[in-house]
N, C-alpha and C positions, 0 to 999 in steps of 0.2 A: 785879286790873284794869290793864291793860299803859296806860302814860303814854308821853306822846311820848319821852323818851328812851329807853322798852323799845321804842317804834316803831323810832326809828332804829338802835338796836342789832340788832333784827330785819331792817332793811332791807340793813344792814352786812352782817350772816350769808349773806344770801342772795344777795350779790354785786352789790350795788348800790353805786355809788359817786360820787365827784365826775365828773361830765359824762355819766356816764351816762344812755341814752335808754330810758326806761318809758313803754309803754303800760299805762297801769291801770287795770283791773276791778275793781268791788268790790260785794260782796254786802249789802245796808246790812241785813238781816234777820242777818248773821251775826258783825256787828262792835261788839253790846252791851257786849264786855268791854273795849274800847277805849277809856279815857275820854276824850272830845271827840269819840269815835266817830268820822263821818266828816271831818273838818277836821280830828282830829289824823292822821288818814292821808295828810291833802295836804299837810299843813305841814310834818310831819315828813320826807317824801319832798322835798320842795322845800329842805329843807336841806342834806338827802345830796345831792342831786343838783347844786346850787345854778344859780344863772342859766346855765352852761355846759354844763349836760346840759338835757334835753326833758323833759317829760310830756305824755303822748298819754290822753287819755280818749274813748272813744266818747261822742257824745249822741244818739242816733240817737232818731227820733221819727216817727210813721208820721201823724200829723193831718191831713199837707197830700196824703197821697194821692188821687189822682185817682177816683171813686166807679167808672170804670172796672177800676180794679185791685183793687175788695175785692169779695170774696165775697158772695153774698148779695141785691143790690141790684139792683134789675128797673133796665132801659133808660132807662124814662121818668123816673125821678127823678133819671138824671145830671145832666142840666141844671139842674135847682133846687138840689142840693147844691153844684155847680160854684160858682153863686154866693155861695152860704152859707158853706161850709167856710173855715176860717183857712186862709191861705197861709202859706207858710214866713217868716220874718222872724227873724235871729240874736238878738236879746235880749230875742224875748217867746216864741220857740215853744219847748215844755217839752221833757222828755226823761226820762229815771229820776233818783230823789233824790239818787242818787251824782254824776252830770252836771250836776245844778242847784247842786248844793254846788261843785263846781267852779269852775264858771262864776261864780261870786261872788266870787271870788278876783281882788285886781288881777294885771293884765296877761295873764290870759288872755284867748285868742281864739277865736271859734268859725269852724269853716269855712263856706261858702255853700250847700254842697249840702242840697237840699228835705227829705232822707229819712236819709240817711246821714255826717251832720256828725262832726266830731271837735273837741274843743278842745285848743288846746293853749298851756304855758307854757315857758319858757326861751327856751333857741336854736335857733330852727328858720327856713326859708325862708318868710317872710311870703306871699311871692307864691302857696304853696302854698295857701293858703286861698283862692283863687280860680280852683282848678283846676276843668279840665272836668269835666261831672257822670259822664260813663260809667264802669262799673266805679269807684267811690269807693273799696271799701274791695279797696286792692292795694295793690302797691310803686312803681305809676306815678302814685298819687293818694296820699288821705289817709297811706299807712302806709311812706313813700321814707324814714323815717328809720329805720323796722326792719331793713332791710336791714345797716346798722353792725354791727359786730362787740360793739360795747358795750349793745348794745340788749336789752331782751328782755320780755315779757308778762307780768306780774306780777297773779295773779288772788286777791283775796282773797274766802274764802267761798264759791268756784267752783272747779270742777273744768276741766279743758282742755277739756271741749266747750263752755264758753261763750266761747272764744277769740275774737276775730276775724281771729286767722293765719292759719285754713284758708283763708277766704275771697281771703286774697289771695293766697296758696300754690297755692290753684285756677285762679287768672287768669293765674299764671305756669306753672302745668304745663296749663292746657287741659283741667281738671277741672271738673266740674259742667253744669248747663243755665243757659242765657243766658236773662235774662228783658229784655221792655221792661217800661219803669215810666215814671208819668207825676204829675208833681207841681205843686201850686198854688205860686205864689212870689209875695209881697208880698199888697197887700189893693186893688189899681188894679181901675178897673173902667173897659173891661172886664178880664174876670180875666187874669194871665199864667199861662202852665204852662211847663213846660221837663219834655223827653222824655228819658229816658238807659236806658242798658243796667248789669243789674246781674247776680249769681249768686246761684243756688239751689244746695247740694248735699245729696245724700241722707245718712245716716248712713255707710255704707261710704266715701262720696267722703269724708268729712269726719275718718274714719278714715286713711284714707291720707292727707291731709294732713298730718295730725298727726304721720306719720312721718317729714316733715320736719325737724322739731325735737325738741330733747331738752328732755327734762321730769322736774322735780326740784318734790318735795313736802314740804312742810315744817308742823307742826304748833306752834304759840307758844300756851298757855293756850287751847287750845279751840279755837282758828281756824285755817283752813285755808290754807295758802299753796300757790299752784301758780304757776310759774315757765317760761314757756318762752324756749328760744332758738332761734333757728333758723339752721339748717344752710345756709347760704348754698351749698353746693356742691352741694347737692340740690336745688335751685330754679333753677340757670342755665339 
């Protein structure tokens, strides 16, 4: 079993240090050998980067998407579903299990995007939590700190195909397909909706974007760690 001390050592070995900026993505099914699982991953990383660094975790959730954005829903059902569906609320809207665990920690704050929200801890520009909704997974929006030279995307139990970085790189390099999406915000009557632009990527486009990253892979006690560093010269 990997203890908190072991995790601190692992983070140091993969290049994380005080003041680092880490976008952390964790597969909960892959960390059973870590004592304390998700919370140990979080607390040990907080200890390494300290509050002079920053931890960013995707907290995406599609439950607030407008019915018009979902496949297989007939037009006549859109209006009643819009009334009944839950609107995005930072404290109440769900996300994946690791994101929920991260959000439970003190001083973690979540951005306002109704679908592609991120949660932050440490040293970051709080005004970015209120950023405009268009292209939320981009260096102009949620991932602005990832252009820093001491930033990395760390995936535990995932490979690089699960990284959020390709979407930000795609926006910078004008790769991918633009989409118009719409989501319900809050639970007011009448309901309030927000329309925004986002990106989709084909596998070849994702692979092209990953070429802008240096990728390092590690294995500790049968748990895979994938670390991506952005090559800033390739995304200018």
